[in-house]
N, C-alpha and C positions, 0 to 999 in steps of 0.2 A: 504493499500500499505505499502509495507517494501522495504527499499533502502538500500543496505549496501554498502560502499563505502571504500576501502583499498588501503593506499598507503604506501609501503615500499621502502626505498632508502639505498644504501650501500654507505658508512659505517655510515651515519647519517639517523636516523628513527624520524618519525614524531610521537609525542606524548611521553608518559612516561611509556608504559608498560614494563614490565620486558621482558615479553615473545612477540617474533617478530611475533608469530602466532596470539596474540591478538591486533596485531596493526591496528586496524580496526575502522572506525566510521559508526555507525548504527543510523538511523533515522526511527523511528516506525511511521507508518502512521496511526492516529486514528481519521479519520473523519467521521466514520460511525457514525451516531447520536443515542443517547442513550435513555432511557426514561427520563431523566432527560433533561431540556431545557439548561442544561450547558454542555452537553457531546462534542458536536463540538468546543466548546470553550475551554474546557480542551485540546482538541487535538491539537488545533492549539498553545496554551499557551506551552504545552509540547515541540513543535516542536521548538518552539521560545527558549525556555530555553535549549533545546539540541543544538541547533545552538549555542547562545551565549556560553554555555560551550565548546562545542567543539573548537569554534572560539579561544578562549582564550588557549586550550591546544595547539592546532595545531600551532596558529600563535606566542605563547610565547616560545616554543619549538624550533620549525622548523625555524621560521624567525631569533631568537636570535642566531642560529648556523650558519645558512647560510648567515646572515648578516656580521658575524665575519670572515667569510672566503672571502666573497666578499670585506671586507675592507682590506686584506693582511694580516691576521692575521693567522700565520701557526705556531704552536708550536714547531715542529721540526726545521723549519729554525731559528726560536728564539733560541732554544738550541745550534744548529750548529755555529750560530753566536758568542753566548757567549764563546762557547768551541775555536772557532777559535782566539777570543780576547785573551783568556788566553793564547793560545800556542803561539800568536806572542809574548808576553810580557816575557813568561817562556824562549822562544828561544833567545829574545833578550838580556836578561839577563845572560843566561847561555853562549852564544857567548861574552859579555862583560866581564864576569868573566873569561872565558879560554884566552881570549887575555890580561888581565891584569896579570893572573898567568904566562903566557908564556913569555911576551914581558914587563916586568915592567921597568919603567925609561926611554922608547924611546921617541925620537922626536915626532911620530905621535900619541902618547897614548892621550896628551890633544885632539887632533883632534876627536880619537874615540870617547872620552867620550862625547864630544859635540855634535857629529853627532848621537851618540846612544840617547842622551835626546832630539835632535831634531826629532828623528824617533819616539821616544814614543810620544812626544807631538803631531806630524801631525797625529800619528793613533789614538789618542784618540779625535782628532776634527773630524774624520770620521762619527762615528753615530751623530753628531750634524747637518751634511750636507745633512745626508739621503742617500737612495740607488738608488736614481733615476738619469740617465745620465744627469744632470744639467750642466751648463758652470761651476760652482764653484767646483761642485763634481769632474768634469773631471781635472781641474786645480789642485786640492787637488791630486787626485790619481797619476797624472803626478810628482809633486814634490815629493811625497812620494816614488816613485818608483826611482826616480832620486837620492835621496839621499841615498836610500838603496845600489844603484850600487855604488855611491862613497865610502861607508862605504866597499861593497864587495871588491872594488879594493885594498882599504887600508887594510882591515882584512878578508880574505876569510872565515875565520870561521863564518860569519854572512850570509853566503849563505841560510843556509836552513830556514832563517826567510822568505823565499820566500813562503813556503807552506801556511801559512795565507794569504800572498799578492795574491796567486792564487785566492784563495775564494774572496778576494774583487773586483778584477778584473773582474771575471765572475760574481760578482753580480751586478756591475755597469755598464761596458761597454755591447756594443751589441755584439751578438756572435761571429762574425768575428774579432772584434777589440780584446776582451778577449782573443781568442784563439792564436791572436798574441802576445798579451802580455804573454802569459804562455809559448809561444815557447822561446820568448826572455829571460824570468826570468830563464826559464831551463837552457838556453845555458849559462848564467851567473853563474849558479849552477855547472854546469859541469865544467866550466873553474876554478871555485874556487876551486872545489874538487881535480882537477888535478894539482894546484899549491901547495896545501897542501901535497899532494903525494909524495912519494919518488923516485917513478919509475911509470911506467905503470900499471893500474888497470883496467881490464874491467867493473867491478863493478860500479867504478865511473862514468864511461860514461853511463851505462844502467840504475843504479838505480834512478839518478834524473828523466830522462824522464819516467820511470815507476811509480814514486811517483805523477808527474803531470799527467799522464795520469789517475791514480786512483783518485786525488783529482777532476779533471774536470768531469769525469764520474759520481762521487759522486753528485757534485753540479748539473748538468744536468738531472741527475735522480730527484733530490729533487726540481728542477723548474718544471718539466714536472709534477710532482706529486702535486704540487701546484697549477698548471694551471688546472689540472683535477678536483682538489678540489673546484675551482673555478666556472668552467662549472657546475660540479655537484651541486654546492650550488644554482646557477642561475635556472638549470632545478627543483630543488628542490623548490624553491621559485614560479616558475609557476605554478607548480603542487599544492602548498599551497593554491595559489590564486585560482586556478580552482576549489578546494575542498572549499574553502570558498563560492565562487561564486554559485558551486551547492547547498551548503547547504540552501545560501539565496534562491535560485530559489524553492527548495524543499518546505522551511517553506512558501513561499508566494503561492506556488501550494497548499499546504495542507489547508491554511486559506481559499482560494478561495472555495476549496472542501468542506470542514467543512461549511462555509457559505452558498454553495448551497444546501448542504445535510439537513442544520437546517431550511432553506425557505421551502423546501420541505415537512419536517415534520411538521413545522408550518401549512403550508398551509392545510395538511391532518387534522391536530388537528382541525383547524377553521372551515373546512368543516363539519366535524363529531361531532361539540359541536355547535358554535354559527352560523354557516350560517344554520344548520338544525333548531335550535331552533327559529331563525328569520324568516324562511321560514313557519314554523309551526305557530308562532305569528302572522304572514301577513294573512294567511290563516283565522285564529279563528277571528281576527278583521275584515276581510272583512264579514264574516258571521255574526258577531255580529252587522255590519252596516246594512246589508241586513234585518236583523230579529228585529231591533231594533223597528220599530213601530209595526209590526206584533204581535211579541212575545218578549216582554222587558223580561221574565225572561230567556228564552234559550239566549238571546243576551248577559243578564249579565253573565249567566254561561259561555258563551265564552271569556268575556273579564276576569272572574276570573281564568279561564284556561290559557290564553296569559298570565296573570301576574305570576302565576307559572311557565311557561316556561321563562319568561324573569327571575324571581330569579336565575332559575337553571343556564341560561346563565351569569347572573352576577358573580355566584358563580366561574363558568367556568373561566371566563375573569380574576377573581381575582387570580384564582390558576395558570394562564397563567402567570400573574406578578410574582407570587412568585417562582415557581419551574416547571409549565408547566406541572404537574401532574393531572390527572384525579380526579375532586372532590370527586366522589363517593369512590375512593381508600384512598384518603385521609381521610374519615370518620372513616375508621378502619374496620374490618372483613375481608379482602382480596378481590379477585376477585368473589368468590363465593357471598359474600353478595352484591357486587357492580353490579352483575349480577342481582341478585334478586330484589335489588332497582330499577334497571334500567327497568325491566319487569313489576314490580308493577306501576312505574311513568309512562311508556309509555301505558298501560292499560287504566290507569285513564284518560289521556290526550285524549285518542281516544274516551271515553264517550261512551261506548259500542260498537262502531263499530270494534274494534279490542281486542281480548283477547291475553296475550302473557303469556305464562308459562315458568319456568325456572325449570331445573333439573340438578343436580349434580351427576355423577356417579364416581365410583372408589374412592380411597384415595390417598391424597398427600403423597409421600413419603419424600420430601424435600419442603421447601417453594418456590414457584415461583419467579422468579426473578421479580423485580420491573418493568423491560421493558418489560417483557413478560406480564406481569398484564396489564400493560397500553396499550400494543398493542391489545390484546386481548378484553379488554372493549372497545376501539375505534372501533375494528371491528364490534362488537356488536351493537355499536351505528350507525353504518354508514349503517350496513346491515338492522336494523330495519327500518332506515329513507328509505332506498329503498322501504322496504316492505309497507310502509305506501304511497309513492308518486305514486309507479308503480304497485305493486302487486293486489291492490284491496283485500286484504285477510281479512278473519274474525277470522282466529286465527294465530297463530305464535308459536314457541316454541324455546327457548334457551337451549341447551343441553352441559354442560362442563364435557367431559371426561377425567380422570386421568390415565394415561397408565404407563407402567414401563420406557419407553425411550421418550414419548412425551406426550403433552396435547393437545386435540382436542376439537374445539368448533364448534357446529353444529346449524345452524340458517334455521329453515325450516318453511314455509308458505303453505296455502292452496289457495294461489292465482290463478290468471290467468296462471302463468308461462309464458316461452318462449322459444324458440329452440336456445339453445347456438350453437353458430358459431365455426368455427375454429379458427378465432381473438379472438373470446371472450376466448375461452380457453387458448390460449397462453399469449394474451396481455392485455385483458381484456379490450379492446377498444369497449365500448358499451357507450351507452348515459349517461352523467353524470361523475361525479367524484369518484362514490361509489367504483365500482369494482377494477379500477386501483388503487385507495389509498389503498384498502385492501391486493392487491398483492404485491405492494410497501413495506407495513409494513412488511409482513410476508416474504419477501425476504430480509429484513435486520436482520430478525430473523433467517435465514435459512429454513422458514418453506413453506409450500404450500397450494394452495386453490383450490378445487375441487368443480366445480358448476355442478348440477343435477337438470335439469329442464325439463318438457314437458309441451307444451300449454295447459290449461285448467287443469293441475294437481299440480300444485304448484311448488316450488324452495327449493332446499337444499342446503346451503352453507356449506361446511366443511373446517374448517382452522385448520391445524395441525402445532404444533411448537415442534420441537425435544429439547429434555432436555439433559443437560451436565451429563454425566454418574458421578455417585456419587462413590468415590474411598471409601472403608471400612476403617476405621483407623486401622492401624496395631498395634499389641499388644507391648507392651514395653518388650524389653528383659531384664532378669535379668543379671545386671552389675556382679554379681558373676559367 
């Protein structure tokens, strides 16, 4: 199962990919059991590690950005605030300098200087009180505006300090109160400019409102952008939480499916090896018990054969503990040698009642995967167990055929046969666990099982496993 989850948000992106098209999270489901016993475990571990790595990337990049926006951090607003602070002190200094140059030595000059310093000190206290409409910040804003009005009445050149005050009022007050303050400040600026003018000038009446409208529009636009960013960050955090929850669910599902697949594989392994061996030991020991008094030599022969089966089962059990690989394959020689050893061992254990031959046809073009070898050997063991238990055959043959695109294992016997039903051909629903287990193994490898049988004429099982195409190596080009 492959799951691809993609989240892209604008203007912030989840992840660190430089290309928006690559901003996706992919979890590969590898719960199909492999030939080794740790296949499903590796799949679950891979999912867990992918989940952990993805969680670190998504949570670190996405949540860090989103949390900053949610806490009110807006780089554009910060720079605009600094710009307005600088503009206020620049306009205040320029207005004071202009007044001192044009009105030196007047009686109101000390008052203008004192009020200018008070205005500067009050403005500096603003960032300490914050931008929320608290009682202290509202009192501070009222005192600041009142002092500015007094200064403007005494010296109209201080009127243009109202522009930074527009921004301060819009930032602290509610919308209607802020607009009322902007209108009041604008009227003071217009009145101050008319006092400074020698005659009537339409620009002095139109310019201050235009500046006020522009300043208000810029601030309102920035506030809406900040709100949009906060809403966007909230949605982004929700999407990140959904993504992390989905990853956890996928990892849990993969672990469950990997566990179930591993249990199924182990049940087939145990049926084809330990269960069949224990069944043979039981029959041999029962036969030895029946003939112990009448024919001690035959009874001892049955006991020795059961002992040999027990040794093989012990070897298989140790292999289960080690890596769950078939013991015959672990001895070296590949699948061909393992099939020959299986045929010889089963023939010896049958004590003349069943003769099994093994043939290999064709040549291997490349080594068979360990998973394929293990599955075919288990299929041969299960099929021969069915032959001994149900077919009452005297001869059987294992034929391994290597073809260009697949490998085929045929198990034929001259037993009593049966009539394959529709259910048997499709699902393998016959008595016992043999044919269903064989079909399950082949389905995991993409192979097929064909059953041909006629009552009284024996049975042929044909298991075909496709091989991956081998790509010929390309010749290296001469760099010259």
